[in-house]
C-alpha positions as CSV (number, residue, x, y, z in Angstrom):
1,M,11.8,-13.6,-7.8
2,A,12.9,-9.8,-7.2
3,A,10.8,-8.1,-5.3
4,S,8.2,-5.0,-7.2
5,N,4.6,-4.2,-6.3
6,T,3.6,-7.2,-7.7
7,V,2.8,-10.6,-6.2
8,F,1.8,-13.5,-8.4
9,G,-1.0,-15.7,-8.8
10,P,-0.9,-19.6,-6.9
11,G,1.0,-22.4,-9.0
12,S,2.9,-19.7,-11.6
13,K,5.7,-16.8,-10.5
14,V,5.8,-15.2,-14.0
15,R,2.9,-16.3,-16.2
16,P,1.4,-13.4,-18.0
17,G,-1.6,-11.7,-17.0
18,S,-1.9,-13.8,-13.4
19,A,-0.1,-11.1,-11.7
20,F,-2.1,-8.7,-8.7
21,E,-0.9,-5.5,-8.5
22,I,-0.9,-3.6,-5.2
23,L,-1.5,0.0,-5.4
24,A,0.9,1.7,-2.4
25,E,-0.7,4.8,-2.6
26,Q,-4.4,3.2,-1.4
27,R,-3.7,2.2,1.8
28,L,-7.0,0.5,3.7
29,D,-7.3,0.9,7.4
30,E,-10.3,-0.7,7.6
31,L,-8.9,-4.0,6.4
32,R,-5.4,-4.1,8.2
33,Q,-4.0,-6.0,11.0
34,P,-2.5,-4.9,14.3
35,H,0.8,-6.3,12.6
36,A,-0.4,-6.1,9.0
37,P,-1.2,-2.9,6.9
38,A,-3.7,-3.3,4.3
39,F,-3.5,-1.9,0.6
40,A,-5.6,-1.7,-2.0
41,A,-4.9,-4.3,-5.0
42,I,-5.9,-5.0,-8.9
43,C,-5.5,-8.1,-11.2
44,A,-5.8,-6.9,-14.9
45,E,-7.2,-10.4,-15.8
46,R,-9.6,-10.2,-13.5
47,Q,-11.5,-7.1,-14.2
48,G,-13.9,-5.5,-12.2
49,E,-13.4,-7.8,-8.8
50,S,-12.2,-5.9,-5.9
51,F,-9.2,-7.5,-4.1
52,F,-6.6,-6.2,-1.0
53,A,-3.1,-7.5,0.4
54,L,-1.6,-7.4,3.8
55,V,1.9,-7.0,4.0
56,S,3.7,-9.0,7.0
57,D,6.2,-7.7,9.1
58,Q,9.6,-9.0,8.6
59,A,10.0,-9.8,12.1
60,L,6.8,-11.6,12.6
61,P,6.6,-14.4,9.5
62,P,3.4,-15.0,8.2
63,R,2.3,-19.1,8.4
64,Y,3.8,-20.3,4.9
65,E,2.6,-23.6,5.3
66,L,-1.1,-22.7,5.7
67,I,-1.4,-20.3,2.2
68,E,-1.7,-23.1,-0.2
69,K,-3.8,-25.2,2.1
70,L,-6.2,-22.4,2.8
71,A,-6.1,-21.5,-1.0
72,A,-7.1,-24.8,-1.9
73,L,-10.0,-25.2,0.2
74,R,-11.5,-21.9,-1.4
75,L,-14.2,-21.4,1.5
76,D,-16.7,-19.0,0.7
77,N,-16.9,-17.9,4.5
78,V,-13.0,-17.6,5.2
79,L,-10.4,-15.1,4.1
80,T,-8.6,-17.2,1.4
81,P,-5.5,-16.6,-0.1
82,V,-5.1,-15.7,-3.9
83,A,-1.8,-14.8,-4.3
84,W,1.2,-14.3,-2.6
85,G,5.0,-13.3,-3.2
86,L,7.6,-10.3,-2.3
87,V,6.9,-7.0,-3.0
88,D,8.6,-3.6,-2.3
89,L,6.7,-0.6,-1.2
90,P,7.4,2.8,-0.2
91,G,8.0,3.3,3.5
92,L,8.0,-0.8,4.4
93,P,11.3,-2.8,4.3
94,P,12.5,-4.5,0.9
95,G,11.3,-7.7,0.3
96,S,8.8,-8.1,2.1
97,F,6.1,-10.7,1.8
98,A,2.2,-9.6,0.8
99,T,-0.6,-12.2,0.7
100,V,-3.8,-11.2,-1.8
101,F,-7.3,-11.4,-0.6
102,E,-10.5,-11.1,-2.7
103,R,-11.8,-7.7,-0.9
104,P,-15.1,-9.1,1.5
105,N,-18.6,-7.8,1.3
106,A,-19.8,-7.5,4.3
107,A,-17.8,-4.9,7.2
108,R,-15.5,-5.9,9.8
109,I,-18.0,-6.4,12.9
110,V,-15.4,-4.2,14.9
111,G,-11.9,-2.4,14.3
112,A,-10.3,-3.6,17.3
113,M,-11.0,-5.2,20.2
114,S,-10.8,-2.5,22.8
115,E,-13.3,-0.4,20.9
116,P,-17.1,-1.4,22.2
117,I,-19.6,-2.8,19.8
118,A,-23.4,-3.3,20.0
119,P,-24.3,-6.4,21.1
120,L,-25.6,-9.3,18.7
121,S,-29.0,-11.1,20.0
122,S,-29.1,-14.3,20.5
123,D,-31.5,-14.9,17.4
124,V,-28.1,-13.6,15.7
125,I,-25.8,-15.6,17.3
126,L,-28.2,-18.8,16.4
127,R,-29.1,-18.3,12.9
128,G,-26.1,-16.0,11.1
129,V,-23.0,-16.3,13.2
130,L,-23.1,-20.7,14.3
131,P,-24.0,-22.0,11.3
132,S,-21.2,-20.2,9.4
133,M,-19.1,-20.9,12.0
134,A,-19.7,-24.0,12.2
135,R,-19.2,-25.0,8.5
136,A,-15.8,-23.2,8.9
137,L,-14.2,-25.1,11.4
138,Q,-15.6,-28.4,10.3
139,A,-13.6,-27.9,6.8
140,F,-10.4,-26.6,8.6
141,A,-10.9,-30.0,11.2
142,G,-10.9,-32.0,8.6
143,A,-7.8,-30.6,6.3
144,R,-6.2,-30.9,9.4
145,I,-5.3,-27.3,9.9
146,T,-6.0,-24.4,12.6
147,H,-7.6,-20.8,11.7
148,R,-6.1,-19.9,15.5
149,A,-7.2,-16.2,15.1
150,I,-11.5,-16.3,15.9
151,R,-12.0,-12.8,17.4
152,P,-15.1,-10.6,16.7
153,S,-12.4,-7.7,15.3
154,N,-11.5,-10.3,12.8
155,L,-14.8,-11.3,11.7
156,F,-16.5,-9.9,8.4
157,Y,-20.6,-9.6,9.1
158,D,-23.2,-8.8,6.5
159,G,-26.5,-8.4,8.7
160,A,-28.7,-8.6,5.5
161,K,-27.1,-11.6,4.3
162,R,-26.9,-12.5,7.7
163,E,-23.6,-14.0,7.1
164,V,-20.3,-14.1,8.7
165,M,-16.8,-14.7,7.1
166,L,-14.1,-15.4,8.8
167,G,-10.3,-13.6,8.6
168,D,-7.0,-13.4,8.0
169,A,-5.2,-16.5,9.5
170,V,-1.9,-16.4,7.5
171,S,0.1,-12.7,7.7
172,A,1.5,-13.5,11.2
173,P,2.4,-16.3,13.4
174,A,-0.8,-17.9,14.7
175,A,-2.4,-16.9,17.8
176,F,-0.2,-13.8,17.5
177,G,-3.1,-11.3,17.5
178,Q,-5.7,-12.9,20.0
179,P,-5.7,-11.5,23.4
180,D,-4.9,-13.7,26.2
181,S,-9.1,-13.8,27.0
182,F,-9.3,-15.5,23.5
183,E,-6.5,-17.9,24.4
184,T,-6.5,-21.4,26.2
185,I,-4.7,-21.7,29.7
186,E,-2.3,-23.0,28.1
187,G,-2.0,-20.9,25.1
188,A,-2.3,-17.3,27.3
189,M,1.0,-19.0,29.3
190,A,2.4,-18.6,26.1
191,L,4.6,-15.6,24.3
192,P,2.0,-14.1,21.7
193,Y,4.1,-15.1,18.9
194,C,5.0,-18.4,20.6
195,R,1.7,-20.7,20.9
196,G,2.0,-22.8,18.2
197,A,-0.6,-23.7,15.1
198,G,-2.4,-25.7,18.2
199,T,-5.7,-28.1,17.1
200,S,-9.7,-27.5,16.8
201,A,-10.1,-27.5,20.5
202,D,-7.7,-23.7,20.2
203,D,-10.0,-22.0,17.7
204,L,-13.5,-23.8,19.0
205,Y,-12.5,-22.6,22.7
206,A,-11.7,-19.0,20.9
207,L,-15.4,-19.6,19.3
208,G,-16.9,-19.4,22.6
209,V,-15.3,-16.7,23.8
210,T,-15.9,-14.8,20.1
211,I,-19.9,-16.0,20.9
212,V,-19.5,-14.2,24.5
213,A,-18.1,-11.0,23.2
214,L,-20.7,-10.7,21.2
215,L,-23.8,-11.2,23.1
216,L,-21.9,-8.8,26.3
217,G,-20.6,-5.6,23.2
218,R,-17.1,-6.1,24.2
219,D,-13.9,-8.3,25.1
220,P,-15.1,-10.2,28.1
221,G,-11.4,-9.8,29.7
222,A,-11.4,-6.2,29.4
223,G,-10.1,-4.3,32.2
224,M,-8.0,-7.7,33.7
225,E,-4.5,-7.7,34.2
226,P,-3.5,-10.7,32.3
227,R,-1.4,-13.0,34.8
228,E,-4.6,-12.0,37.0
229,M,-6.7,-13.4,34.1
230,L,-4.7,-16.7,34.1
231,R,-4.8,-17.5,37.6
232,A,-8.2,-16.8,37.9
233,K,-9.3,-19.5,35.1
234,I,-6.6,-21.6,36.6
235,E,-8.4,-21.5,39.8
236,R,-11.9,-21.3,39.0
237,G,-12.6,-21.8,35.4
238,S,-12.6,-19.7,32.2
239,F,-16.3,-20.3,32.4
240,M,-16.6,-18.4,35.4
241,T,-13.4,-16.0,35.2
242,L,-15.0,-14.8,31.6
243,I,-18.7,-14.4,32.7
244,G,-18.6,-13.7,36.1
245,Q,-22.0,-12.2,37.0
246,A,-23.2,-11.6,33.5
247,R,-26.3,-12.4,32.0
248,L,-26.4,-14.1,29.1
249,P,-29.4,-15.7,27.0
250,P,-29.9,-19.1,28.6
251,E,-30.3,-20.7,25.3
252,L,-27.1,-20.4,24.6
253,I,-25.5,-20.9,27.8
254,E,-24.7,-24.6,27.0
255,I,-22.4,-24.4,24.2
256,I,-20.7,-21.7,25.7
257,R,-20.2,-24.1,28.5
258,G,-19.3,-26.9,26.3
259,L,-16.9,-24.6,24.6
260,L,-15.2,-23.0,27.6
261,I,-14.6,-26.3,29.2
262,D,-10.9,-25.9,30.0
263,E,-9.8,-29.9,30.2
264,V,-9.4,-30.1,26.1
265,R,-10.7,-34.1,26.5
266,E,-13.6,-32.3,27.8
267,R,-14.3,-29.8,25.6
268,W,-16.5,-29.7,23.2
269,T,-15.7,-31.2,19.7
270,I,-17.4,-29.6,16.3
271,E,-18.9,-32.5,15.2
272,D,-20.5,-32.0,19.4
273,V,-21.4,-28.1,18.1
274,D,-22.7,-29.8,14.7
275,N,-25.1,-31.8,16.9
276,W,-26.5,-29.4,18.9
277,L,-27.5,-27.0,16.4
278,Q,-29.4,-30.0,15.1
279,G,-31.4,-30.0,18.5
280,R,-29.5,-32.9,20.0
281,R,-29.1,-33.1,23.4
282,L,-25.5,-33.4,24.6
283,K,-23.8,-35.2,27.8
284,P,-22.9,-32.9,30.4
285,R,-19.9,-32.5,31.3
286,P,-17.5,-31.6,33.8
287,Q,-16.3,-27.9,34.3
288,N,-13.6,-27.8,36.4
289,A,-10.1,-28.2,34.6
290,S,-8.3,-27.4,37.9
291,G,-6.9,-31.0,38.2
292,V,-7.1,-33.0,41.5
293,M,-7.2,-30.8,44.8
294,A,-5.1,-30.6,47.7
295,T,-6.5,-31.1,50.6
296,R,-4.1,-27.5,52.0
297,P,-2.7,-25.3,49.5
298,F,1.2,-24.7,49.4
299,E,2.2,-21.3,50.1
300,F,4.2,-19.8,47.5
301,G,4.7,-16.1,47.1
302,G,2.7,-15.2,49.4
303,R,-0.3,-16.7,47.7
304,G,-1.7,-20.3,47.9
305,S,-2.3,-22.4,45.5
306,Y,-4.6,-26.0,45.4
307,T,-3.4,-27.9,42.3
308,A,-0.4,-28.6,40.9
309,R,-1.5,-26.4,37.6
310,A,-1.3,-23.5,39.9
311,V,1.6,-24.4,41.6
312,A,3.5,-24.6,38.5
313,H,2.0,-21.3,37.2
314,A,3.5,-19.7,40.2
315,F,6.6,-21.0,39.9
316,A,7.4,-20.1,36.3
317,G,7.2,-16.4,37.8
318,D,10.1,-16.7,39.7
319,A,12.3,-19.6,39.1
320,A,14.8,-18.6,41.8
321,A,12.3,-18.3,44.7
322,A,11.0,-21.5,42.9
323,A,13.8,-23.2,43.2
324,R,14.2,-23.1,46.5
325,A,10.7,-24.1,47.2
326,I,11.5,-27.6,44.9
327,R,14.5,-28.1,46.8
328,S,12.9,-28.0,49.8
329,T,11.0,-30.8,52.3
330,D,7.8,-28.8,52.3
331,F,6.9,-29.5,49.0
332,E,7.8,-32.8,48.8
333,I,5.6,-33.4,52.1
334,W,3.2,-31.4,49.9
335,L,3.0,-33.4,47.0
336,Q,2.7,-36.8,48.5
337,R,0.6,-36.1,51.5
338,S,-2.0,-32.8,50.5
339,L,-1.9,-33.2,46.9
340,A,-1.8,-37.0,46.7
341,D,-1.3,-37.3,42.9
342,E,1.3,-40.1,42.5
343,K,1.8,-38.8,39.2
344,R,2.9,-36.2,39.6
345,S,4.8,-37.2,42.9
346,V,6.8,-39.3,40.8
347,A,7.4,-37.2,38.1
348,V,8.4,-34.7,40.3
349,A,10.6,-36.5,42.5
350,A,12.6,-37.6,39.3
351,V,13.5,-34.0,38.6
352,R,14.9,-33.5,42.2
353,A,16.6,-36.4,41.8
354,D,18.6,-35.1,38.7
355,G,19.1,-31.6,39.4
356,G,17.9,-30.4,42.9
357,E,21.3,-30.5,44.5
358,A,21.5,-27.9,47.6
359,R,23.6,-25.4,46.0
360,A,22.9,-24.6,43.0
361,H,23.9,-21.9,40.2
362,A,21.2,-19.3,38.4
363,G,21.1,-21.9,35.1
364,Q,20.5,-24.8,37.1
365,D,17.6,-22.9,39.1
366,L,16.4,-22.1,35.5
367,R,16.0,-25.8,34.3
368,L,15.2,-27.2,37.6
369,T,12.2,-25.0,37.7
370,A,11.3,-25.5,33.9
371,R,11.7,-29.0,34.2
372,T,9.4,-29.1,37.5
373,C,6.7,-26.5,36.1
374,I,6.6,-29.4,33.0
375,A,6.3,-32.8,35.5
376,L,3.5,-30.8,37.3
377,D,1.6,-29.6,34.2
378,P,3.0,-31.0,31.5
379,L,0.1,-29.7,28.6
380,A,1.4,-25.7,29.4
381,P,4.4,-24.3,27.3
382,I,7.8,-24.8,27.7
383,R,8.2,-22.3,30.8
384,Y,12.2,-21.1,31.0
385,G,12.6,-17.7,33.2
386,D,10.3,-14.7,31.1
387,F,10.0,-17.3,28.1
388,A,7.2,-19.4,27.1
389,A,6.4,-21.6,23.7
390,S,4.9,-24.4,22.6
391,V,7.4,-27.0,21.6
392,D,6.4,-26.3,17.6
393,S,6.9,-22.5,18.4
394,L,10.9,-22.6,19.2
395,G,11.0,-22.2,15.4
396,I,9.2,-18.9,15.3
397,A,10.7,-18.3,19.1
398,L,14.4,-18.0,17.4
399,L,13.6,-15.7,14.8
400,A,12.1,-13.6,17.0
401,A,15.6,-14.3,19.1
402,F,17.5,-13.6,15.5
403,N,15.2,-10.2,15.0
404,G,16.3,-8.7,18.8
405,R,12.3,-9.9,20.5
406,L,13.7,-12.5,22.4
407,S,17.4,-13.5,24.2
408,L,19.2,-15.9,21.8
409,Q,21.0,-17.4,25.2
410,T,17.6,-18.1,26.4
411,I,16.9,-20.4,23.2
412,G,20.4,-22.0,23.4
413,E,20.0,-23.2,27.1
414,I,16.4,-24.4,26.5
415,L,17.8,-26.3,23.8
416,T,21.1,-27.8,25.5
417,A,19.2,-28.7,28.8
418,R,16.7,-30.6,26.8
419,L,14.0,-29.3,27.6
420,P,11.6,-30.1,24.3
421,Q,12.5,-34.0,24.4
422,F,11.9,-33.7,28.3
423,W,8.2,-31.8,27.4
424,L,7.4,-34.7,24.6
425,S,8.5,-37.4,27.0
426,A,6.0,-36.0,29.6
427,Q,2.7,-36.4,27.4
428,G,-0.1,-38.7,28.1
429,S,-0.8,-38.5,24.2
430,L,0.6,-37.0,21.7
431,R,-1.5,-35.1,18.5
432,P,-0.2,-37.2,15.4
433,E,2.1,-34.0,14.3
434,L,3.8,-33.8,17.3
435,H,3.6,-37.6,18.0
436,A,5.5,-37.5,14.6
437,M,8.1,-35.3,15.8
438,N,9.0,-37.1,19.1
439,A,9.4,-40.1,16.6
440,A,11.9,-38.3,14.4
441,K,13.8,-37.1,17.7
442,P,14.6,-33.3,15.7
443,F,15.6,-31.6,18.7
444,D,18.6,-34.2,20.1
445,L,20.0,-33.1,16.5
446,M,19.1,-29.4,16.9
447,R,20.9,-29.6,20.1
448,R,24.4,-31.1,18.7
449,F,24.0,-28.5,16.3
450,A,23.8,-25.4,18.9
451,E,26.3,-26.7,20.6
452,D,28.4,-26.5,17.6
453,G,30.0,-23.1,17.2
454,R,31.7,-23.9,13.4
455,L,29.8,-22.2,10.5
456,G,27.3,-24.3,9.1
457,F,26.0,-24.6,12.3
458,G,25.1,-23.1,16.0
459,L,22.0,-21.7,16.8
460,E,21.9,-20.3,12.8
461,R,21.7,-24.1,11.4
462,V,19.0,-24.9,14.1
463,L,17.5,-21.7,12.8
464,Y,16.8,-23.2,9.3
465,E,16.3,-26.3,10.2
466,L,13.5,-25.5,12.0
467,N,11.9,-23.3,9.8
468,P,12.2,-25.3,6.7
469,M,10.3,-21.9,4.6
470,L,12.6,-19.4,6.1
471,H,14.7,-16.9,3.8
472,C,18.1,-16.6,4.5
473,L,18.9,-13.4,7.4
474,S,22.4,-13.1,5.9
475,P,23.3,-9.4,5.6
476,L,24.0,-9.6,1.9
477,I,20.7,-11.7,0.3
478,Q,18.3,-11.0,3.6
479,A,16.5,-8.6,1.0
480,E,15.8,-10.5,-1.4
481,H,13.8,-13.4,0.4
482,V,16.1,-16.3,-0.8
483,S,14.3,-19.3,0.5
484,E,15.6,-22.2,-1.7
485,A,19.1,-23.3,-3.1
486,P,18.5,-22.9,-6.5
487,Q,18.2,-18.7,-5.8
488,I,21.3,-18.6,-3.6
489,L,23.9,-18.2,-6.3
490,D,21.8,-15.8,-8.4
491,A,21.6,-13.8,-5.5
492,L,25.2,-13.9,-4.2
493,E,26.1,-12.4,-8.0
494,R,24.2,-9.8,-7.5
495,A,25.3,-9.1,-4.4
496,A,28.9,-9.2,-5.4
497,A,28.4,-7.3,-8.7
498,R,27.3,-3.9,-6.5
499,G,30.3,-4.4,-4.0
500,A,28.6,-5.8,-1.0
501,V,30.5,-8.9,-1.0
502,S,33.3,-8.7,1.2
503,E,36.4,-11.1,1.1
504,T,34.5,-13.6,3.2
505,L,32.1,-14.7,1.1
506,L,30.3,-17.3,3.2
507,D,29.0,-15.3,6.9
508,R,27.6,-17.7,9.6
509,H,23.8,-17.1,8.2
510,L,24.7,-18.0,4.4
511,A,26.7,-20.9,5.4
512,A,24.2,-22.5,7.9
513,F,21.4,-21.7,5.7
514,I,23.3,-23.8,2.6
515,A,24.0,-26.5,4.9
516,A,20.2,-26.6,6.0
517,R,18.9,-26.6,2.3
518,C,21.7,-28.3,0.5
519,P,22.2,-31.8,2.1
520,Q,24.6,-32.7,-0.7
521,I,27.6,-29.9,0.4
522,A,29.9,-32.4,1.2
523,K,31.2,-32.5,5.0
524,D,34.4,-31.8,4.2
525,A,33.6,-28.9,2.3
526,L,31.7,-27.8,6.1
527,D,34.9,-28.3,8.2
528,F,37.1,-26.6,5.3
529,L,35.0,-23.3,6.0
530,N,36.5,-23.8,9.9
531,G,40.1,-24.4,8.9
532,T,43.3,-22.5,8.0
533,P,42.9,-19.4,6.2
534,R,43.5,-21.6,3.1
535,Q,41.1,-24.6,3.9
536,R,38.3,-21.6,4.1
537,A,39.2,-20.2,0.8
538,L,39.1,-23.7,-0.9
539,G,36.0,-25.0,1.2
540,T,34.0,-21.6,0.5
541,L,35.0,-22.4,-3.0
542,A,34.2,-25.8,-2.9
543,V,30.6,-25.1,-1.5
544,L,29.8,-22.8,-4.3
545,A,30.9,-25.0,-6.9
546,T,29.1,-27.4,-5.6
547,L,25.8,-25.4,-6.4
548,Q,26.7,-23.9,-9.3
549,A,27.2,-27.5,-10.8
550,A,23.8,-28.1,-9.3
551,H,21.8,-25.1,-9.9
552,G,23.7,-22.8,-12.1
553,P,23.7,-20.2,-13.2
554,A,26.4,-21.5,-15.8
555,T,28.4,-18.1,-14.9
556,L,29.1,-16.2,-12.2
557,P,31.7,-13.5,-13.0
558,A,30.9,-11.2,-10.1
559,L,31.6,-14.3,-7.5
560,G,34.4,-15.2,-9.6
561,K,36.0,-12.0,-9.7
562,L,35.9,-11.7,-5.9
563,I,37.3,-14.9,-5.9
564,A,40.2,-14.6,-7.9
565,G,41.0,-12.0,-5.2
566,Q,42.4,-14.6,-2.7
567,A,44.2,-16.6,-5.6
568,S,47.8,-16.3,-3.6
569,T,45.1,-18.0,-0.8
570,L,44.4,-20.8,-2.9
571,V,47.4,-21.8,-4.6
572,D,49.8,-21.3,-1.5
573,M,49.8,-25.2,-1.5
574,F,51.7,-25.1,-4.5
575,H,55.3,-25.9,-4.0
576,S,56.7,-25.0,-7.5
577,R,57.0,-21.1,-8.2
578,E,56.7,-21.7,-11.2
579,R,53.4,-23.8,-11.5
580,R,51.8,-21.0,-8.8
581,A,52.5,-18.7,-11.3
582,R,50.9,-20.4,-13.8
583,L,48.3,-21.1,-12.1
584,L,47.4,-17.9,-11.3
585,T,47.0,-17.0,-14.7
586,E,44.8,-19.6,-14.8
587,I,42.7,-18.7,-11.8
588,S,42.4,-15.1,-13.3
589,K,41.2,-16.5,-16.9
590,L,38.0,-18.6,-15.3
591,A,37.3,-16.4,-13.0
592,G,36.3,-13.6,-15.7
593,R,34.1,-16.5,-17.1
594,G,32.5,-17.4,-13.5
595,T,32.9,-21.0,-13.8
596,L,33.3,-21.6,-10.1
597,N,33.3,-25.6,-10.4
598,D,36.7,-25.2,-13.2
599,L,38.1,-23.0,-10.5
600,F,37.3,-25.8,-8.1
601,W,39.0,-28.6,-10.4
602,L,41.9,-26.6,-11.1
603,V,42.9,-26.3,-7.6
604,N,41.7,-29.1,-6.2
605,G,40.6,-31.8,-8.5
606,S,43.0,-31.8,-12.1
607,S,46.3,-33.7,-11.8
608,E,48.3,-30.4,-11.0
609,R,48.5,-31.3,-7.4
610,S,49.7,-35.0,-8.0
611,R,52.4,-33.5,-10.1
612,D,52.9,-31.0,-7.9
613,M,53.3,-33.5,-4.9
614,L,55.4,-35.6,-7.0
615,G,57.8,-32.9,-8.0
616,F,58.2,-31.4,-4.3
617,A,58.8,-35.5,-3.2
618,A,61.6,-35.5,-5.7
619,A,62.8,-32.4,-4.9
620,R,62.6,-33.7,-1.3
621,Q,64.5,-37.0,-2.0
622,E,67.6,-34.7,-4.1
623,Y,67.4,-32.1,-1.3
624,A,68.2,-35.2,1.5
625,A,71.0,-36.3,-1.0
626,I,72.6,-33.7,-1.4
627,E,72.1,-33.2,2.8
628,R,74.4,-36.3,3.1
629,S,76.6,-35.8,0.6
630,L,77.4,-32.4,2.5
631,A,77.2,-34.5,5.9
632,L,80.5,-36.5,4.9
633,I,82.2,-33.9,3.3
634,R,81.3,-32.0,6.9
635,R,82.2,-35.1,8.6
636,G,86.0,-35.8,6.9
637,E,86.8,-31.8,7.5
638,V,86.1,-32.7,11.2
639,T,88.4,-36.0,10.5
640,R,91.2,-34.4,9.4
641,A,91.5,-31.8,11.9
642,A,91.0,-33.8,14.7
643,E,94.6,-35.8,13.6
644,A,96.3,-32.3,12.8
645,A,95.0,-31.3,16.8
646,N,96.9,-34.6,17.6
647,L,99.9,-34.0,15.9
648,G,100.7,-30.5,17.2
649,G,99.8,-32.1,20.2
650,S,102.2,-34.6,20.0
651,A,104.9,-32.2,18.6
652,S,104.6,-29.7,21.0
653,V,105.1,-32.3,24.0
654,I,108.6,-33.3,22.3
655,A,109.5,-30.2,22.2
656,A,109.1,-28.7,25.5
657,G,110.2,-32.6,26.7
658,L,113.4,-31.4,24.1
659,A,113.8,-28.0,25.6
660,A,113.4,-28.9,29.3
661,L,117.3,-31.5,28.6
662,V,118.7,-28.0,27.1
663,I,118.2,-26.0,30.2
664,A,118.9,-28.5,32.6
665,F,122.1,-30.0,30.3
666,I,123.0,-26.0,30.9
667,A,122.4,-25.4,34.5
668,V,124.6,-28.1,35.4
669,Y,127.6,-26.9,32.8
670,R,127.7,-23.6,35.0
671,V,127.7,-25.2,38.0
672,W,130.7,-27.0,36.9
C-alpha cells in the first residue's frame, strides 16, 4: 500500500473506517523510545479513545514476527499493537513503519535509565509489580514469545491501582534498547541489535535486574564500564556484580538471587516465580556461573583467567594475540592440566588441528579465534573480531551492514567460514526454534549464496532469505516498502513512470529479492541475467513477464516502454533483416499495451524463432552450395593456368635450344 499518515487495523488494509491517523504535529516525547519517536493518533470509529504511534528507525527493523502474535494475545498489562503499517510523516524518511497502541492510563516510571527515581518499597514490588509482571511473562512463555525490553524506563505504573504495564516490545530489534546491566552475560556480549529474540530466561533475568533497579532507584550498572562489568559478571556472577554492597529487603533477596543466576539451566523459571509468590519455598540453587575453575590462571593481555568462559572473553578482545596464544603449548598445557575440563580440551584440540598452523594470515587468525571462543564458551554469541551476534540475529546483522552500521565483508567471512554451523554443532542442546534451524541447515545454503557473485545471489540474496519479512532495499522501490511478490511490478511501474528506472531494470537488490520471494522464477532466467547483453535483456523480460503472469497487473505501459527501448538487443538473435524489422514494429505495439508476457512470447516462445532458424539453416545450406561451386570453378582456373605455364616452359626450352644451335653454326662458319 502507498504510505501516508494513515495505518490500518490488523486483518484489513483498506476497510473504510478502520484507519488510524497519525497526527504528525503532536509529538509525545513522554512516550517515545530512544530509537522511535512517538506521535498522537486517532481512529474515526473509536471516538473517545486515545492512541499513540511509534515510528521505527528504517535502519532498525521492527519485530515483524512478534507484532501479530502480541496483537492476538490482547494482554491487559502489556502495551499491545492495534494497528501497523507504512506512513509518510514530515521530518521522517518516506515509507517509515509505524505501530499504533492504545495510550496507557498510567505514567512511565522513568523517562530514561540515566535518570534517578524514587526507590519503590518492597511492599509495592511484592503486591504491585511482581504479580502483574509474572502474569505477563506467563502469557509470553505460553505463546513461545519474548518481550526482551523489560526495564524501568519501559514500565508504566499506576500507583493508585498498583498496576504495572509492560511497554513497547516491537518497534526495534529484540533487546536493542536494553542497557548491558539488564542483559545476561551472553546478551551483553552481543552487539545491541544482534542479541536475538532469546528465551523466557532472558526476560526473567531482566525482571530480576528491574526489581533491583526499582529498589535502588537507579540502574545497578550505572557508572560501570560495559566491558569491565561483563568481565565482573563472568568472574563474580551477576548477583555480586550488580548488588555489591547494596542493602536489599530480606524478603526479596531469594527471588532476586534466583532470577540473577547466570547458568540458564539453574535460573528460576516463570513457574518458580509463581510458586514463590504463592509462598512455596524453593530448593536453593548454585550461584556460580563460571563453570569449571582452573587450579591456576591462564595469563593473557596482562590478566589471569580461571575459567574457559573468562579466557574466551579475553581472547575475543584481541584476535591476533589470541591466535598466537591458542597455537602455543602453554595454552594446551593449561587446558589439559590446570582447567582439567576434558570436553573443552577435546573441542579446542579439534579447532587447533583444523586451523592452528604456525604461520597464518589475519583472516585465519580471526577464524581460529572465533572457533576457539565457541569451543570454550558455546553459549556465547558468535564473535569475530569486533563483531558479536547471536546465531538467530545474523539476518538483522546483515541488514545493519547494508545500512552502513557493520561491515558486509565481516558477515560474508562469517558465512564462508561456516561459523553459524560450528556454533550450532557446539551446543549440547538447542531450544526448539534453533533445533529446527539446525535440522533445516539454512546456513549451508546461505554460504553458497554468499560465495556466488551473480545477480540474484550474493549477500543480497542472503539478506532476503534470512529476513523473510524485510522489504526490498533497491533504491528504485525502497521507499514503498515492497515486502511481497505481488507488490513488485506495481512499484516498478510507478518508478518507471516517474523516470527513475534506467535501462538496467533489475539491480542486485531487486534480482535477489525476486529470487528469494518468487521461487517460481526459473533458474534459467537468473542465469540469463548474468550473460551477454542480449541474454540479460531476455532474462530481465522473462523475470518480469513471469511476475506479471503470476501477480499482475494486466498492463505495464511504462515498463513496456523501457523494454521497447531495448528492442534492438532483444531481436539481434534473429538473422533475417526483414524479420527483425517486423518484430521491432510488433514489439513497439505490445510494449505500448504493457503486456510483458506477450512480449516475451514473441521474442522467445513464438514460432518466429523456429522459422528464423529454419530460414537461416536453409540460407546456410544455399551459401555452402554456392561456396562449393565457386571452389570448383576456382580449382578449374588454377588447373588451366598450370597447364599453360608448363607449355610455356617447354616452348622456352625448345626456343633456347634452337637459338644455341644457330649461334654455334654461325661461329663454325666464320672459322671456316
